[in-house]
PQR file of N, CA, C, O and H, with PARSE charges and radii, in Angstrom:
ATOM      1  N   MET A   1       8.510 -41.802  14.530 -0.4000 1.5000
ATOM      2  CA  MET A   1       8.717 -41.017  15.729 -0.0000 2.0000
ATOM      3  C   MET A   1       9.791 -39.966  15.447  0.5500 1.7000
ATOM      4  O   MET A   1      10.785 -40.238  14.773 -0.5500 1.4000
ATOM      5  N   THR A   2       9.572 -38.777  15.968 -0.4000 1.5000
ATOM      6  CA  THR A   2      10.513 -37.679  15.714 -0.0000 2.0000
ATOM      7  C   THR A   2      11.478 -37.540  16.882  0.5500 1.7000
ATOM      8  O   THR A   2      11.111 -37.670  18.050 -0.5500 1.4000
ATOM      9  H   THR A   2       8.765 -38.556  16.515  0.4000 1.0000
ATOM     10  N   ASN A   3      12.698 -37.276  16.524 -0.4000 1.5000
ATOM     11  CA  ASN A   3      13.729 -37.046  17.517 -0.0000 2.0000
ATOM     12  C   ASN A   3      13.683 -35.587  17.955  0.5500 1.7000
ATOM     13  O   ASN A   3      13.648 -34.693  17.109 -0.5500 1.4000
ATOM     14  H   ASN A   3      12.996 -37.170  15.576  0.4000 1.0000
ATOM     15  N   VAL A   4      13.682 -35.334  19.240 -0.4000 1.5000
ATOM     16  CA  VAL A   4      13.575 -33.971  19.752 -0.0000 2.0000
ATOM     17  C   VAL A   4      14.835 -33.166  19.458  0.5500 1.7000
ATOM     18  O   VAL A   4      14.789 -31.936  19.430 -0.5500 1.4000
ATOM     19  H   VAL A   4      13.710 -36.060  19.927  0.4000 1.0000
ATOM     20  N   TYR A   5      15.935 -33.829  19.242 -0.4000 1.5000
ATOM     21  CA  TYR A   5      17.193 -33.142  19.036 -0.0000 2.0000
ATOM     22  C   TYR A   5      17.448 -32.741  17.588  0.5500 1.7000
ATOM     23  O   TYR A   5      18.487 -32.158  17.280 -0.5500 1.4000
ATOM     24  H   TYR A   5      15.973 -34.828  19.265  0.4000 1.0000
ATOM     25  N   SER A   6      16.524 -33.043  16.714 -0.4000 1.5000
ATOM     26  CA  SER A   6      16.649 -32.610  15.324 -0.0000 2.0000
ATOM     27  C   SER A   6      15.800 -31.359  15.111  0.5500 1.7000
ATOM     28  O   SER A   6      14.979 -31.005  15.958 -0.5500 1.4000
ATOM     29  H   SER A   6      15.680 -33.517  16.964  0.4000 1.0000
ATOM     30  N   LEU A   7      15.999 -30.705  13.998 -0.4000 1.5000
ATOM     31  CA  LEU A   7      15.268 -29.468  13.724 -0.0000 2.0000
ATOM     32  C   LEU A   7      13.782 -29.718  13.552  0.5500 1.7000
ATOM     33  O   LEU A   7      12.961 -28.955  14.061 -0.5500 1.4000
ATOM     34  H   LEU A   7      16.666 -30.992  13.310  0.4000 1.0000
ATOM     35  N   ASP A   8      13.429 -30.774  12.842 -0.4000 1.5000
ATOM     36  CA  ASP A   8      12.013 -31.043  12.663 -0.0000 2.0000
ATOM     37  C   ASP A   8      11.351 -31.484  13.970  0.5500 1.7000
ATOM     38  O   ASP A   8      10.165 -31.228  14.180 -0.5500 1.4000
ATOM     39  H   ASP A   8      14.096 -31.393  12.429  0.4000 1.0000
ATOM     40  N   GLY A   9      12.093 -32.131  14.832 -0.4000 1.5000
ATOM     41  CA  GLY A   9      11.553 -32.484  16.139 -0.0000 2.0000
ATOM     42  C   GLY A   9      11.299 -31.262  16.999  0.5500 1.7000
ATOM     43  O   GLY A   9      10.296 -31.194  17.709 -0.5500 1.4000
ATOM     44  H   GLY A   9      13.056 -32.339  14.662  0.4000 1.0000
ATOM     45  N   LEU A  10      12.205 -30.295  16.937 -0.4000 1.5000
ATOM     46  CA  LEU A  10      11.991 -29.046  17.675 -0.0000 2.0000
ATOM     47  C   LEU A  10      10.808 -28.269  17.127  0.5500 1.7000
ATOM     48  O   LEU A  10      10.063 -27.654  17.891 -0.5500 1.4000
ATOM     49  H   LEU A  10      13.020 -30.351  16.360  0.4000 1.0000
ATOM     50  N   LEU A  11      10.626 -28.288  15.817 -0.4000 1.5000
ATOM     51  CA  LEU A  11       9.475 -27.611  15.224 -0.0000 2.0000
ATOM     52  C   LEU A  11       8.158 -28.269  15.633  0.5500 1.7000
ATOM     53  O   LEU A  11       7.179 -27.584  15.928 -0.5500 1.4000
ATOM     54  H   LEU A  11      11.230 -28.787  15.196  0.4000 1.0000
ATOM     55  N   VAL A  12       8.142 -29.599  15.649 -0.4000 1.5000
ATOM     56  CA  VAL A  12       6.938 -30.317  16.087 -0.0000 2.0000
ATOM     57  C   VAL A  12       6.646 -30.005  17.548  0.5500 1.7000
ATOM     58  O   VAL A  12       5.498 -29.745  17.911 -0.5500 1.4000
ATOM     59  H   VAL A  12       8.938 -30.156  15.409  0.4000 1.0000
ATOM     60  N   PHE A  13       7.666 -30.028  18.380 -0.4000 1.5000
ATOM     61  CA  PHE A  13       7.486 -29.720  19.797 -0.0000 2.0000
ATOM     62  C   PHE A  13       6.968 -28.294  19.990  0.5500 1.7000
ATOM     63  O   PHE A  13       6.059 -28.069  20.788 -0.5500 1.4000
ATOM     64  H   PHE A  13       8.598 -30.238  18.085  0.4000 1.0000
ATOM     65  N   GLY A  14       7.538 -27.336  19.267 -0.4000 1.5000
ATOM     66  CA  GLY A  14       7.089 -25.954  19.387 -0.0000 2.0000
ATOM     67  C   GLY A  14       5.660 -25.770  18.932  0.5500 1.7000
ATOM     68  O   GLY A  14       4.888 -25.059  19.576 -0.5500 1.4000
ATOM     69  H   GLY A  14       8.276 -27.519  18.618  0.4000 1.0000
ATOM     70  N   LEU A  15       5.296 -26.404  17.824 -0.4000 1.5000
ATOM     71  CA  LEU A  15       3.920 -26.304  17.345 -0.0000 2.0000
ATOM     72  C   LEU A  15       2.935 -26.933  18.316  0.5500 1.7000
ATOM     73  O   LEU A  15       1.860 -26.384  18.560 -0.5500 1.4000
ATOM     74  H   LEU A  15       5.923 -26.982  17.300  0.4000 1.0000
ATOM     75  N   LEU A  16       3.295 -28.080  18.868 -0.4000 1.5000
ATOM     76  CA  LEU A  16       2.414 -28.711  19.848 -0.0000 2.0000
ATOM     77  C   LEU A  16       2.276 -27.863  21.105  0.5500 1.7000
ATOM     78  O   LEU A  16       1.190 -27.789  21.679 -0.5500 1.4000
ATOM     79  H   LEU A  16       4.168 -28.527  18.670  0.4000 1.0000
ATOM     80  N   LEU A  17       3.345 -27.228  21.539 -0.4000 1.5000
ATOM     81  CA  LEU A  17       3.285 -26.356  22.706 -0.0000 2.0000
ATOM     82  C   LEU A  17       2.377 -25.160  22.446  0.5500 1.7000
ATOM     83  O   LEU A  17       1.542 -24.820  23.285 -0.5500 1.4000
ATOM     84  H   LEU A  17       4.227 -27.288  21.073  0.4000 1.0000
ATOM     85  N   VAL A  18       2.534 -24.526  21.296 -0.4000 1.5000
ATOM     86  CA  VAL A  18       1.719 -23.358  20.966 -0.0000 2.0000
ATOM     87  C   VAL A  18       0.248 -23.740  20.830  0.5500 1.7000
ATOM     88  O   VAL A  18      -0.623 -23.035  21.340 -0.5500 1.4000
ATOM     89  H   VAL A  18       3.212 -24.803  20.615  0.4000 1.0000
ATOM     90  N   CYS A  19      -0.039 -24.847  20.147 -0.4000 1.5000
ATOM     91  CA  CYS A  19      -1.432 -25.274  19.967 -0.0000 2.0000
ATOM     92  C   CYS A  19      -2.080 -25.673  21.294  0.5500 1.7000
ATOM     93  O   CYS A  19      -3.240 -25.344  21.545 -0.5500 1.4000
ATOM     94  H   CYS A  19       0.668 -25.419  19.732  0.4000 1.0000
ATOM     95  N   THR A  20      -1.337 -26.374  22.131 -0.4000 1.5000
ATOM     96  CA  THR A  20      -1.881 -26.792  23.421 -0.0000 2.0000
ATOM     97  C   THR A  20      -2.143 -25.602  24.329  0.5500 1.7000
ATOM     98  O   THR A  20      -3.189 -25.541  24.976 -0.5500 1.4000
ATOM     99  H   THR A  20      -0.395 -26.641  21.927  0.4000 1.0000
ATOM    100  N   CYS A  21      -1.229 -24.668  24.391 -0.4000 1.5000
ATOM    101  CA  CYS A  21      -1.418 -23.502  25.251 -0.0000 2.0000
ATOM    102  C   CYS A  21      -2.541 -22.611  24.749  0.5500 1.7000
ATOM    103  O   CYS A  21      -3.268 -22.025  25.551 -0.5500 1.4000
ATOM    104  H   CYS A  21      -0.379 -24.717  23.866  0.4000 1.0000
ATOM    105  N   ALA A  22      -2.696 -22.498  23.428 -0.4000 1.5000
ATOM    106  CA  ALA A  22      -3.801 -21.719  22.878 -0.0000 2.0000
ATOM    107  C   ALA A  22      -5.134 -22.366  23.204  0.5500 1.7000
ATOM    108  O   ALA A  22      -6.114 -21.672  23.474 -0.5500 1.4000
ATOM    109  H   ALA A  22      -2.105 -22.974  22.776  0.4000 1.0000
ATOM    110  N   TYR A  23      -5.178 -23.694  23.180 -0.4000 1.5000
ATOM    111  CA  TYR A  23      -6.402 -24.394  23.558 -0.0000 2.0000
ATOM    112  C   TYR A  23      -6.693 -24.228  25.045  0.5500 1.7000
ATOM    113  O   TYR A  23      -7.838 -23.998  25.434 -0.5500 1.4000
ATOM    114  H   TYR A  23      -4.382 -24.258  22.960  0.4000 1.0000
ATOM    115  N   LEU A  24      -5.669 -24.343  25.870 -0.4000 1.5000
ATOM    116  CA  LEU A  24      -5.874 -24.224  27.312 -0.0000 2.0000
ATOM    117  C   LEU A  24      -6.283 -22.819  27.714  0.5500 1.7000
ATOM    118  O   LEU A  24      -6.885 -22.635  28.772 -0.5500 1.4000
ATOM    119  H   LEU A  24      -4.739 -24.530  25.554  0.4000 1.0000
ATOM    120  N   GLN A  25      -5.974 -21.835  26.903 -0.4000 1.5000
ATOM    121  CA  GLN A  25      -6.365 -20.472  27.223 -0.0000 2.0000
ATOM    122  C   GLN A  25      -7.876 -20.291  27.080  0.5500 1.7000
ATOM    123  O   GLN A  25      -8.449 -19.390  27.692 -0.5500 1.4000
ATOM    124  H   GLN A  25      -5.486 -21.984  26.043  0.4000 1.0000
ATOM    125  N   LYS A  26      -8.517 -21.125  26.290 -0.4000 1.5000
ATOM    126  CA  LYS A  26      -9.970 -21.043  26.108 -0.0000 2.0000
ATOM    127  C   LYS A  26     -10.748 -21.702  27.239  0.5500 1.7000
ATOM    128  O   LYS A  26     -11.948 -21.460  27.377 -0.5500 1.4000
ATOM    129  H   LYS A  26      -8.051 -21.857  25.793  0.4000 1.0000
ATOM    130  N   VAL A  27     -10.097 -22.527  28.050 -0.4000 1.5000
ATOM    131  CA  VAL A  27     -10.752 -23.202  29.179 -0.0000 2.0000
ATOM    132  C   VAL A  27     -10.590 -22.311  30.419  0.5500 1.7000
ATOM    133  O   VAL A  27      -9.464 -22.074  30.856 -0.5500 1.4000
ATOM    134  H   VAL A  27      -9.123 -22.724  27.938  0.4000 1.0000
ATOM    135  N   PRO A  28     -11.694 -21.813  30.990 -0.5600 1.5000
ATOM    136  CA  PRO A  28     -11.586 -20.808  32.064  0.2800 2.0000
ATOM    137  C   PRO A  28     -10.804 -21.260  33.302  0.5500 1.7000
ATOM    138  O   PRO A  28      -9.990 -20.497  33.822 -0.5500 1.4000
ATOM    139  N   ARG A  29     -11.031 -22.465  33.775 -0.4000 1.5000
ATOM    140  CA  ARG A  29     -10.342 -22.913  34.994 -0.0000 2.0000
ATOM    141  C   ARG A  29      -8.845 -23.084  34.761  0.5500 1.7000
ATOM    142  O   ARG A  29      -8.029 -22.730  35.613 -0.5500 1.4000
ATOM    143  H   ARG A  29     -11.692 -23.086  33.353  0.4000 1.0000
ATOM    144  N   LEU A  30      -8.499 -23.622  33.621 -0.4000 1.5000
ATOM    145  CA  LEU A  30      -7.085 -23.834  33.321 -0.0000 2.0000
ATOM    146  C   LEU A  30      -6.379 -22.528  33.000  0.5500 1.7000
ATOM    147  O   LEU A  30      -5.186 -22.385  33.269 -0.5500 1.4000
ATOM    148  H   LEU A  30      -9.161 -23.910  32.929  0.4000 1.0000
ATOM    149  N   LYS A  31      -7.103 -21.577  32.429 -0.4000 1.5000
ATOM    150  CA  LYS A  31      -6.499 -20.288  32.133 -0.0000 2.0000
ATOM    151  C   LYS A  31      -6.083 -19.587  33.419  0.5500 1.7000
ATOM    152  O   LYS A  31      -4.997 -19.012  33.489 -0.5500 1.4000
ATOM    153  H   LYS A  31      -8.072 -21.694  32.211  0.4000 1.0000
ATOM    154  N   ALA A  32      -6.931 -19.630  34.428 -0.4000 1.5000
ATOM    155  CA  ALA A  32      -6.614 -18.987  35.704 -0.0000 2.0000
ATOM    156  C   ALA A  32      -5.496 -19.715  36.432  0.5500 1.7000
ATOM    157  O   ALA A  32      -4.724 -19.095  37.162 -0.5500 1.4000
ATOM    158  H   ALA A  32      -7.813 -20.097  34.372  0.4000 1.0000
ATOM    159  N   TRP A  33      -5.402 -21.027  36.239 -0.4000 1.5000
ATOM    160  CA  TRP A  33      -4.410 -21.798  36.972 -0.0000 2.0000
ATOM    161  C   TRP A  33      -3.050 -21.833  36.267  0.5500 1.7000
ATOM    162  O   TRP A  33      -2.013 -21.658  36.908 -0.5500 1.4000
ATOM    163  H   TRP A  33      -6.029 -21.531  35.646  0.4000 1.0000
ATOM    164  N   LEU A  34      -3.055 -22.056  34.966 -0.4000 1.5000
ATOM    165  CA  LEU A  34      -1.797 -22.292  34.259 -0.0000 2.0000
ATOM    166  C   LEU A  34      -1.254 -21.043  33.585  0.5500 1.7000
ATOM    167  O   LEU A  34      -0.039 -20.850  33.537 -0.5500 1.4000
ATOM    168  H   LEU A  34      -3.897 -22.198  34.446  0.4000 1.0000
ATOM    169  N   LEU A  35      -2.115 -20.203  33.074 -0.4000 1.5000
ATOM    170  CA  LEU A  35      -1.668 -19.086  32.254 -0.0000 2.0000
ATOM    171  C   LEU A  35      -1.783 -17.741  32.959  0.5500 1.7000
ATOM    172  O   LEU A  35      -1.891 -16.708  32.298 -0.5500 1.4000
ATOM    173  H   LEU A  35      -3.102 -20.359  33.113  0.4000 1.0000
ATOM    174  N   SER A  36      -1.763 -17.735  34.274 -0.4000 1.5000
ATOM    175  CA  SER A  36      -1.895 -16.470  35.002 -0.0000 2.0000
ATOM    176  C   SER A  36      -0.564 -15.730  35.121  0.5500 1.7000
ATOM    177  O   SER A  36      -0.542 -14.502  35.197 -0.5500 1.4000
ATOM    178  H   SER A  36      -1.676 -18.574  34.812  0.4000 1.0000
ATOM    179  N   GLU A  37       0.543 -16.468  35.136 -0.4000 1.5000
ATOM    180  CA  GLU A  37       1.855 -15.830  35.245 -0.0000 2.0000
ATOM    181  C   GLU A  37       2.328 -15.350  33.886  0.5500 1.7000
ATOM    182  O   GLU A  37       2.212 -16.071  32.895 -0.5500 1.4000
ATOM    183  H   GLU A  37       0.526 -17.466  35.073  0.4000 1.0000
ATOM    184  N   LYS A  38       2.857 -14.141  33.832 -0.4000 1.5000
ATOM    185  CA  LYS A  38       3.353 -13.613  32.568 -0.0000 2.0000
ATOM    186  C   LYS A  38       4.869 -13.494  32.553  0.5500 1.7000
ATOM    187  O   LYS A  38       5.439 -13.057  31.553 -0.5500 1.4000
ATOM    188  H   LYS A  38       2.951 -13.555  34.637  0.4000 1.0000
ATOM    189  N   ARG A  39       5.527 -13.870  33.630 -0.4000 1.5000
ATOM    190  CA  ARG A  39       6.986 -13.813  33.729 -0.0000 2.0000
ATOM    191  C   ARG A  39       7.522 -15.140  34.225  0.5500 1.7000
ATOM    192  O   ARG A  39       6.806 -15.940  34.827 -0.5500 1.4000
ATOM    193  H   ARG A  39       5.064 -14.225  34.442  0.4000 1.0000
ATOM    194  N   GLY A  40       8.788 -15.350  33.960 -0.4000 1.5000
ATOM    195  CA  GLY A  40       9.456 -16.544  34.467 -0.0000 2.0000
ATOM    196  C   GLY A  40       9.196 -17.761  33.599  0.5500 1.7000
ATOM    197  O   GLY A  40       8.851 -17.648  32.423 -0.5500 1.4000
ATOM    198  H   GLY A  40       9.369 -14.700  33.471  0.4000 1.0000
ATOM    199  N   VAL A  41       9.369 -18.916  34.201 -0.4000 1.5000
ATOM    200  CA  VAL A  41       9.227 -20.178  33.482 -0.0000 2.0000
ATOM    201  C   VAL A  41       7.780 -20.391  33.052  0.5500 1.7000
ATOM    202  O   VAL A  41       7.528 -20.834  31.932 -0.5500 1.4000
ATOM    203  H   VAL A  41       9.650 -19.007  35.156  0.4000 1.0000
ATOM    204  N   TRP A  42       6.835 -20.081  33.923 -0.4000 1.5000
ATOM    205  CA  TRP A  42       5.417 -20.251  33.587 -0.0000 2.0000
ATOM    206  C   TRP A  42       4.969 -19.241  32.544  0.5500 1.7000
ATOM    207  O   TRP A  42       3.945 -19.442  31.890 -0.5500 1.4000
ATOM    208  H   TRP A  42       7.041 -19.721  34.833  0.4000 1.0000
ATOM    209  N   GLY A  43       5.711 -18.170  32.379 -0.4000 1.5000
ATOM    210  CA  GLY A  43       5.393 -17.174  31.369 -0.0000 2.0000
ATOM    211  C   GLY A  43       5.570 -17.684  29.957  0.5500 1.7000
ATOM    212  O   GLY A  43       4.998 -17.129  29.018 -0.5500 1.4000
ATOM    213  H   GLY A  43       6.542 -18.006  32.910  0.4000 1.0000
ATOM    214  N   VAL A  44       6.358 -18.738  29.795 -0.4000 1.5000
ATOM    215  CA  VAL A  44       6.533 -19.339  28.470 -0.0000 2.0000
ATOM    216  C   VAL A  44       5.193 -19.879  27.971  0.5500 1.7000
ATOM    217  O   VAL A  44       4.870 -19.749  26.791 -0.5500 1.4000
ATOM    218  H   VAL A  44       6.822 -19.188  30.558  0.4000 1.0000
ATOM    219  N   PHE A  45       4.419 -20.483  28.867 -0.4000 1.5000
ATOM    220  CA  PHE A  45       3.109 -21.005  28.483 -0.0000 2.0000
ATOM    221  C   PHE A  45       2.165 -19.867  28.097  0.5500 1.7000
ATOM    222  O   PHE A  45       1.405 -19.986  27.136 -0.5500 1.4000
ATOM    223  H   PHE A  45       4.682 -20.589  29.826  0.4000 1.0000
ATOM    224  N   TYR A  46       2.215 -18.775  28.841 -0.4000 1.5000
ATOM    225  CA  TYR A  46       1.385 -17.610  28.517 -0.0000 2.0000
ATOM    226  C   TYR A  46       1.769 -17.036  27.152  0.5500 1.7000
ATOM    227  O   TYR A  46       0.899 -16.713  26.343 -0.5500 1.4000
ATOM    228  H   TYR A  46       2.833 -18.679  29.622  0.4000 1.0000
ATOM    229  N   LYS A  47       3.050 -16.914  26.908 -0.4000 1.5000
ATOM    230  CA  LYS A  47       3.506 -16.358  25.630 -0.0000 2.0000
ATOM    231  C   LYS A  47       3.172 -17.282  24.469  0.5500 1.7000
ATOM    232  O   LYS A  47       2.837 -16.813  23.381 -0.5500 1.4000
ATOM    233  H   LYS A  47       3.756 -17.177  27.565  0.4000 1.0000
ATOM    234  N   ALA A  48       3.259 -18.584  24.686 -0.4000 1.5000
ATOM    235  CA  ALA A  48       2.879 -19.535  23.635 -0.0000 2.0000
ATOM    236  C   ALA A  48       1.379 -19.450  23.349  0.5500 1.7000
ATOM    237  O   ALA A  48       0.957 -19.579  22.200 -0.5500 1.4000
ATOM    238  H   ALA A  48       3.531 -18.965  25.570  0.4000 1.0000
ATOM    239  N   ALA A  49       0.576 -19.232  24.391 -0.4000 1.5000
ATOM    240  CA  ALA A  49      -0.866 -19.088  24.194 -0.0000 2.0000
ATOM    241  C   ALA A  49      -1.193 -17.811  23.435  0.5500 1.7000
ATOM    242  O   ALA A  49      -2.098 -17.804  22.601 -0.5500 1.4000
ATOM    243  H   ALA A  49       0.919 -19.126  25.324  0.4000 1.0000
ATOM    244  N   VAL A  50      -0.476 -16.742  23.710 -0.4000 1.5000
ATOM    245  CA  VAL A  50      -0.701 -15.491  22.994 -0.0000 2.0000
ATOM    246  C   VAL A  50      -0.314 -15.642  21.522  0.5500 1.7000
ATOM    247  O   VAL A  50      -1.022 -15.157  20.639 -0.5500 1.4000
ATOM    248  H   VAL A  50       0.259 -16.749  24.387  0.4000 1.0000
ATOM    249  N   ILE A  51       0.800 -16.310  21.260 -0.4000 1.5000
ATOM    250  CA  ILE A  51       1.213 -16.550  19.874 -0.0000 2.0000
ATOM    251  C   ILE A  51       0.168 -17.402  19.158  0.5500 1.7000
ATOM    252  O   ILE A  51      -0.166 -17.137  18.004 -0.5500 1.4000
ATOM    253  H   ILE A  51       1.375 -16.704  21.977  0.4000 1.0000
ATOM    254  N   GLY A  52      -0.340 -18.411  19.832 -0.4000 1.5000
ATOM    255  CA  GLY A  52      -1.329 -19.297  19.214 -0.0000 2.0000
ATOM    256  C   GLY A  52      -2.640 -18.611  18.912  0.5500 1.7000
ATOM    257  O   GLY A  52      -3.283 -18.930  17.912 -0.5500 1.4000
ATOM    258  H   GLY A  52      -0.068 -18.627  20.769  0.4000 1.0000
ATOM    259  N   THR A  53      -3.054 -17.674  19.751 -0.4000 1.5000
ATOM    260  CA  THR A  53      -4.329 -17.000  19.494 -0.0000 2.0000
ATOM    261  C   THR A  53      -4.180 -15.863  18.488  0.5500 1.7000
ATOM    262  O   THR A  53      -5.087 -15.630  17.689 -0.5500 1.4000
ATOM    263  H   THR A  53      -2.532 -17.415  20.564  0.4000 1.0000
ATOM    264  N   ARG A  54      -3.081 -15.170  18.512 -0.4000 1.5000
ATOM    265  CA  ARG A  54      -2.906 -14.049  17.577 -0.0000 2.0000
ATOM    266  C   ARG A  54      -2.538 -14.510  16.177  0.5500 1.7000
ATOM    267  O   ARG A  54      -2.953 -13.894  15.195 -0.5500 1.4000
ATOM    268  H   ARG A  54      -2.345 -15.359  19.161  0.4000 1.0000
ATOM    269  N   LEU A  55      -1.781 -15.560  16.073 -0.4000 1.5000
ATOM    270  CA  LEU A  55      -1.352 -16.068  14.764 -0.0000 2.0000
ATOM    271  C   LEU A  55      -2.011 -17.406  14.446  0.5500 1.7000
ATOM    272  O   LEU A  55      -1.354 -18.315  13.938 -0.5500 1.4000
ATOM    273  H   LEU A  55      -1.444 -16.060  16.870  0.4000 1.0000
ATOM    274  N   HIS A  56      -3.302 -17.534  14.741 -0.4000 1.5000
ATOM    275  CA  HIS A  56      -3.960 -18.825  14.619 -0.0000 2.0000
ATOM    276  C   HIS A  56      -3.983 -19.348  13.183  0.5500 1.7000
ATOM    277  O   HIS A  56      -3.932 -20.561  12.975 -0.5500 1.4000
ATOM    278  H   HIS A  56      -3.836 -16.796  15.154  0.4000 1.0000
ATOM    279  N   VAL A  57      -4.058 -18.473  12.203 -0.4000 1.5000
ATOM    280  CA  VAL A  57      -4.060 -18.941  10.812 -0.0000 2.0000
ATOM    281  C   VAL A  57      -2.685 -19.492  10.431  0.5500 1.7000
ATOM    282  O   VAL A  57      -2.587 -20.564   9.834 -0.5500 1.4000
ATOM    283  H   VAL A  57      -4.099 -17.489  12.372  0.4000 1.0000
ATOM    284  N   ALA A  58      -1.646 -18.772  10.771 -0.4000 1.5000
ATOM    285  CA  ALA A  58      -0.290 -19.231  10.455 -0.0000 2.0000
ATOM    286  C   ALA A  58       0.062 -20.509  11.217  0.5500 1.7000
ATOM    287  O   ALA A  58       0.729 -21.390  10.676 -0.5500 1.4000
ATOM    288  H   ALA A  58      -1.725 -17.902  11.257  0.4000 1.0000
ATOM    289  N   VAL A  59      -0.382 -20.610  12.462 -0.4000 1.5000
ATOM    290  CA  VAL A  59      -0.110 -21.811  13.259 -0.0000 2.0000
ATOM    291  C   VAL A  59      -0.855 -23.004  12.668  0.5500 1.7000
ATOM    292  O   VAL A  59      -0.302 -24.102  12.601 -0.5500 1.4000
ATOM    293  H   VAL A  59      -0.924 -19.894  12.901  0.4000 1.0000
ATOM    294  N   ALA A  60      -2.094 -22.806  12.242 -0.4000 1.5000
ATOM    295  CA  ALA A  60      -2.871 -23.902  11.661 -0.0000 2.0000
ATOM    296  C   ALA A  60      -2.251 -24.383  10.351  0.5500 1.7000
ATOM    297  O   ALA A  60      -2.166 -25.586  10.103 -0.5500 1.4000
ATOM    298  H   ALA A  60      -2.542 -21.914  12.296  0.4000 1.0000
ATOM    299  N   ILE A  61      -1.819 -23.442   9.519 -0.4000 1.5000
ATOM    300  CA  ILE A  61      -1.187 -23.824   8.252 -0.0000 2.0000
ATOM    301  C   ILE A  61       0.127 -24.559   8.502  0.5500 1.7000
ATOM    302  O   ILE A  61       0.421 -25.550   7.834 -0.5500 1.4000
ATOM    303  H   ILE A  61      -1.888 -22.465   9.721  0.4000 1.0000
ATOM    304  N   SER A  62       0.913 -24.080   9.456 -0.4000 1.5000
ATOM    305  CA  SER A  62       2.180 -24.756   9.744 -0.0000 2.0000
ATOM    306  C   SER A  62       1.951 -26.130  10.370  0.5500 1.7000
ATOM    307  O   SER A  62       2.755 -27.037  10.151 -0.5500 1.4000
ATOM    308  H   SER A  62       0.674 -23.275   9.999  0.4000 1.0000
ATOM    309  N   CYS A  63       0.886 -26.309  11.138 -0.4000 1.5000
ATOM    310  CA  CYS A  63       0.573 -27.638  11.676 -0.0000 2.0000
ATOM    311  C   CYS A  63       0.207 -28.614  10.558  0.5500 1.7000
ATOM    312  O   CYS A  63       0.615 -29.775  10.577 -0.5500 1.4000
ATOM    313  H   CYS A  63       0.233 -25.573  11.316  0.4000 1.0000
ATOM    314  N   ILE A  64      -0.561 -28.133   9.589 -0.4000 1.5000
ATOM    315  CA  ILE A  64      -0.932 -28.991   8.467 -0.0000 2.0000
ATOM    316  C   ILE A  64       0.305 -29.356   7.643  0.5500 1.7000
ATOM    317  O   ILE A  64       0.477 -30.513   7.259 -0.5500 1.4000
ATOM    318  H   ILE A  64      -0.892 -27.189   9.573  0.4000 1.0000
ATOM    319  N   LEU A  65       1.154 -28.383   7.375 -0.4000 1.5000
ATOM    320  CA  LEU A  65       2.374 -28.659   6.618 -0.0000 2.0000
ATOM    321  C   LEU A  65       3.312 -29.605   7.367  0.5500 1.7000
ATOM    322  O   LEU A  65       3.926 -30.482   6.760 -0.5500 1.4000
ATOM    323  H   LEU A  65       1.014 -27.443   7.687  0.4000 1.0000
ATOM    324  N   MET A  66       3.424 -29.428   8.680 -0.4000 1.5000
ATOM    325  CA  MET A  66       4.292 -30.301   9.466 -0.0000 2.0000
ATOM    326  C   MET A  66       3.729 -31.715   9.537  0.5500 1.7000
ATOM    327  O   MET A  66       4.486 -32.685   9.511 -0.5500 1.4000
ATOM    328  H   MET A  66       2.926 -28.715   9.173  0.4000 1.0000
ATOM    329  N   ALA A  67       2.406 -31.840   9.626 -0.4000 1.5000
ATOM    330  CA  ALA A  67       1.797 -33.168   9.616 -0.0000 2.0000
ATOM    331  C   ALA A  67       2.062 -33.866   8.289  0.5500 1.7000
ATOM    332  O   ALA A  67       2.382 -35.055   8.270 -0.5500 1.4000
ATOM    333  H   ALA A  67       1.790 -31.052   9.647  0.4000 1.0000
ATOM    334  N   PHE A  68       1.934 -33.143   7.179 -0.4000 1.5000
ATOM    335  CA  PHE A  68       2.230 -33.710   5.869 -0.0000 2.0000
ATOM    336  C   PHE A  68       3.694 -34.143   5.782  0.5500 1.7000
ATOM    337  O   PHE A  68       4.007 -35.205   5.245 -0.5500 1.4000
ATOM    338  H   PHE A  68       1.674 -32.178   7.195  0.4000 1.0000
ATOM    339  N   TYR A  69       4.581 -33.309   6.314 -0.4000 1.5000
ATOM    340  CA  TYR A  69       6.014 -33.620   6.268 -0.0000 2.0000
ATOM    341  C   TYR A  69       6.323 -34.884   7.093  0.5500 1.7000
ATOM    342  O   TYR A  69       7.051 -35.769   6.643 -0.5500 1.4000
ATOM    343  H   TYR A  69       4.327 -32.446   6.750  0.4000 1.0000
ATOM    344  N   VAL A  70       5.762 -34.949   8.291 -0.4000 1.5000
ATOM    345  CA  VAL A  70       6.071 -36.083   9.172 -0.0000 2.0000
ATOM    346  C   VAL A  70       5.461 -37.374   8.638  0.5500 1.7000
ATOM    347  O   VAL A  70       6.093 -38.428   8.705 -0.5500 1.4000
ATOM    348  H   VAL A  70       5.170 -34.231   8.657  0.4000 1.0000
ATOM    349  N   LEU A  71       4.234 -37.303   8.106 -0.4000 1.5000
ATOM    350  CA  LEU A  71       3.565 -38.518   7.685 -0.0000 2.0000
ATOM    351  C   LEU A  71       3.980 -38.988   6.291  0.5500 1.7000
ATOM    352  O   LEU A  71       4.076 -40.191   6.052 -0.5500 1.4000
ATOM    353  H   LEU A  71       3.721 -36.447   8.052  0.4000 1.0000
ATOM    354  N   VAL A  72       4.225 -38.062   5.375 -0.4000 1.5000
ATOM    355  CA  VAL A  72       4.461 -38.459   3.987 -0.0000 2.0000
ATOM    356  C   VAL A  72       5.939 -38.378   3.621  0.5500 1.7000
ATOM    357  O   VAL A  72       6.508 -39.343   3.111 -0.5500 1.4000
ATOM    358  H   VAL A  72       4.147 -37.084   5.569  0.4000 1.0000
ATOM    359  N   VAL A  73       6.556 -37.242   3.878 -0.4000 1.5000
ATOM    360  CA  VAL A  73       7.927 -37.048   3.411 -0.0000 2.0000
ATOM    361  C   VAL A  73       8.919 -37.839   4.233  0.5500 1.7000
ATOM    362  O   VAL A  73       9.783 -38.520   3.681 -0.5500 1.4000
ATOM    363  H   VAL A  73       6.093 -36.458   4.293  0.4000 1.0000
ATOM    364  N   LYS A  74       8.806 -37.757   5.527 -0.4000 1.5000
ATOM    365  CA  LYS A  74       9.771 -38.423   6.408 -0.0000 2.0000
ATOM    366  C   LYS A  74       9.430 -39.884   6.471  0.5500 1.7000
ATOM    367  O   LYS A  74      10.110 -40.648   7.156 -0.5500 1.4000
ATOM    368  H   LYS A  74       8.104 -37.204   5.975  0.4000 1.0000
TER
END
């Protein structure tokens, strides 16, 4: 289990947030409900979804590397 207060825990949390928001952006009902705001606290989800869709190759590679790190190295 990863501790959220460590650097690797923050990286795992950020990657999961970006991947989840990018996935939710592809679902029409959830996109209108969750990702409609572009400012404020809810805007973080919109920005994470934009990062996940625009940098999908880099996000996928970093998810694979982080999974290897968490499962094998740590």
